C-alpha positions in Angstrom: 0.0 0.0 0.0 1.2 3.5 -0.8 2.5 5.3 2.4 0.2 8.3 1.8 -2.8 6.1 1.4 -1.9 4.1 4.5 -1.6 7.4 6.5 -4.9 8.5 5.3 -6.7 5.3 6.2 -5.0 5.2 9.6 -5.9 8.8 10.4 -9.6 8.2 9.7 -10.0 5.7 12.6 -13.3 4.6 11.3 -12.4 1.1 10.1 -14.6 -0.7 7.7 -17.4 1.8 8.1 -16.1 4.2 5.5 -17.8 3.7 2.2 -16.2 6.5 0.2 -17.1 7.0 -3.5 -14.9 4.8 -5.5 -13.5 5.0 -9.0 -12.2 1.9 -10.9 -8.5 2.7 -11.4 -7.5 2.1 -15.0 -4.2 3.4 -16.0 -4.1 4.4 -19.6 -3.3 1.4 -21.7 -3.6 -1.2 -18.9 -6.3 -2.3 -16.5 -5.9 -2.7 -12.7 -8.1 -4.6 -10.3 -7.8 -2.4 -7.2 -10.3 0.4 -6.8 -8.9 3.8 -5.8 -10.7 6.1 -3.4 -11.3 9.6 -4.8 -11.0 12.4 -2.2 -13.9 14.8 -2.8 -13.5 18.0 -0.7 -16.0 20.7 0.2 -15.1 24.0 -1.5 -15.4 27.2 0.5 -15.6 30.9 -0.5 -11.8 31.3 -0.2 -11.4 29.2 -3.3 -13.4 31.3 -5.7 -10.1 31.9 -7.6 -9.6 28.2 -8.1 -13.2 27.8 -9.2 -12.8 30.6 -11.7 -9.6 29.1 -13.1 -11.2 25.7 -13.5 -14.3 27.0 -15.3 -12.5 29.6 -17.5 -10.2 26.8 -18.7 -13.2 24.9 -20.1 -13.5 24.9 -23.9 -16.4 26.7 -25.5 -18.2 23.4 -26.1 -17.7 22.3 -22.4 -19.0 25.6 -21.2 -22.0 25.0 -23.5 -22.6 21.6 -21.9 -22.1 23.0 -18.4 -24.2 26.1 -18.5 -26.5 25.4 -21.5 -25.0 28.2 -23.5 -21.5 29.2 -24.6 -20.7 31.4 -21.5 -18.2 34.2 -22.0 -15.4 34.8 -19.6 -17.4 37.6 -18.1 -20.5 35.4 -17.6 -18.4 32.7 -16.0 -16.9 35.2 -13.6 -20.3 36.5 -12.8 -21.4 33.0 -11.9 -18.4 32.5 -9.7 -18.9 35.8 -7.9 -22.6 35.0 -7.3 -22.0 31.6 -5.7 -23.8 31.3 -2.3 -21.6 29.1 -0.1 -23.9 29.3 2.8 -27.0 28.1 0.9 -25.4 25.7 -1.6 -22.8 23.0 -1.5 -19.7 22.8 -3.8 -17.3 19.9 -4.0 -14.1 19.5 -5.8 -11.4 17.0 -6.8 -7.8 18.3 -6.7 -4.6 17.0 -8.3 -1.2 16.9 -6.7 -0.6 20.5 -7.6 -3.8 21.4 -5.9 -5.4 22.4 -9.2 -9.2 22.0 -9.2 -9.8 19.4 -11.9 -13.4 18.6 -11.3 -16.2 20.3 -9.3 -19.9 19.9 -8.6 -22.5 22.5 -7.5 -25.5 21.3 -5.5 -27.9 24.3 -5.6 -30.6 24.3 -2.9 -33.8 26.3 -2.8 -33.7 29.8 -1.2 -34.4 30.0 2.5 -37.9 31.4 1.9 -38.9 28.3 -0.1 -39.4 24.6 0.8 -36.0 22.8 0.8 -37.4 19.7 -0.9 -35.4 19.8 -4.2 -31.9 20.5 -5.2 -30.1 20.8 -8.6 -26.8 19.2 -9.5 -24.2 20.6 -11.9 -20.8 19.3 -12.7 -17.7 20.1 -14.8 -14.5 18.1 -15.4 -11.3 19.4 -16.9 -10.6 17.9 -20.3 -7.4 16.2 -19.3 -9.2 14.5 -16.3 -12.0 12.9 -18.3 -12.6 9.1 -18.4 -11.8 8.5 -14.7 -15.3 8.5 -13.4 -15.0 11.8 -11.6 -18.5 13.0 -12.7 -20.1 9.9 -11.3 -18.2 10.1 -8.0 -19.2 13.8 -7.6 -22.9 12.9 -8.3 -22.7 10.2 -5.6 -21.3 12.7 -3.2 -24.1 15.2 -4.1 -26.7 12.5 -3.4 -25.3 11.9 0.1 -25.3 15.6 0.8 -28.7 16.4 -0.6 -30.2 13.4 1.3 -28.7 14.5 4.6 -30.2 18.0 4.0 -33.7 16.4 3.8 -34.0 16.9 0.1 -36.4 14.4 -1.5 -35.6 15.0 -5.2 -32.3 15.8 -6.9 -32.6 17.3 -10.4 -30.2 17.5 -13.3 -31.0 19.9 -16.1 -28.8 19.1 -19.1 -28.6 19.4 -22.8 -29.8 16.2 -24.5 -26.5 15.9 -26.3 -24.7 15.8 -22.9 -24.6 12.0 -23.0 -22.1 11.6 -20.3 -24.2 13.5 -17.7 -27.4 11.7 -18.7 -25.6 8.3 -18.5 -24.6 9.2 -14.9 -28.1 10.0 -14.0 -29.6 6.9 -15.5 -27.0 4.7 -13.9 -28.0 6.1 -10.5 -31.6 5.3 -11.2 -32.8 8.7 -12.2 -35.8 9.2 -14.4 -34.8 11.2 -17.6 -37.3 13.2 -19.6 -36.2 14.6 -22.9 -37.8 17.7 -24.4 -36.1 18.6 -27.7 -32.6 19.9 -27.1 -32.9 19.7 -23.4 -33.4 16.9 -20.9 -34.3 16.8 -17.2 -33.4 14.0 -14.8 -34.7 13.6 -11.3 -33.7 11.1 -8.7 -35.8 10.4 -5.7 -33.8 10.3 -2.5 -34.4 8.3 0.7 -34.7 10.0 4.1 -31.4 10.6 5.9 -30.2 8.1 8.5 -27.4 8.0 11.1 -25.5 5.9 8.7 -25.7 8.4 5.9 -24.7 11.3 8.1 -21.7 9.4 9.5 -20.7 8.5 6.0 -20.7 12.1 4.9 -18.5 13.0 7.9 -16.1 10.3 7.0 -15.9 11.3 3.4 -15.2 14.9 4.3 -12.5 13.9 6.8 -10.8 11.7 4.3 -10.8 14.4 1.6 -9.4 17.0 4.1 -6.6 14.8 5.2 -5.7 14.1 1.5 -5.8 17.8 0.8 -3.5 18.7 3.7 -1.0 16.0 2.6 -1.0 17.4 -1.0 -0.5 20.9 0.5 2.5 19.8 2.5 4.0 17.9 -0.4 3.6 20.9 -2.7 5.3 23.2 -0.1 8.2 20.7 0.3 8.8 20.5 -3.4 8.6 24.2 -3.8 11.2 24.6 -1.0 13.4 21.9 -2.6 13.2 23.6 -5.9 14.3 26.9 -4.3 17.3 25.2 -2.6 18.4 23.6 -5.9 18.2 27.0 -7.6 20.4 28.5 -4.9 22.9 25.6 -5.1 23.0 26.0 -8.9 23.6 29.7 -8.6 26.4 29.2 -6.1 28.1 26.5 -8.2 27.9 28.8 -11.3 29.4 31.6 -9.3 32.3 29.4 -8.1 33.0 28.2 -11.6 33.0 31.8 -12.9 35.4 33.0 -10.2 37.7 30.0 -10.4 41.2 30.8 -12.0 
């Protein structure tokens, strides 16, 4: 077992209870048999910059699939600025450089309306496709919406967004197509102690993973700086040598 993974599992202290969203690990060109846990971390308001960078990096076609129209940079930024982190829930998957490579937005009804329904939206960076991240984010959204007492989770997508509709159907959602647009809805069971503890475990796992990646990034940045200094000193000595 990889040392980082062993540390993560040991730090959880929850044993076999944890049932985190899984993704079948398939290295490009070869299949493996061991599933890999995907850390999905809650995104807070301090990370608007990361959210903006992730969404602005989407191609015009991907923006079209995500928002239902080819959103301009200004419209994307307006969406990011208007995110309500107190009302809604946002989740993300980060790579080792702490870049946000996939994110989901679970939008709840305003406080003055019944909190019976929620809407799910997702985006995945082009280079991170084919790893099941969209499905894992949807699973996490289901856990969160269920624990908030939501009875119905909706997905409003373009009919050509086959990947999103496939995720919905696989989860058991009913998909209704109306021309160029489709709407999927998944009925959620009532929350239980098990579902609430599972959500806590998932968040803890993701936070530990994020902190490990943060420390690793800081270490490699420090090491890079040291190497630059050493290279500079060596060049100076060679230049001053008779």
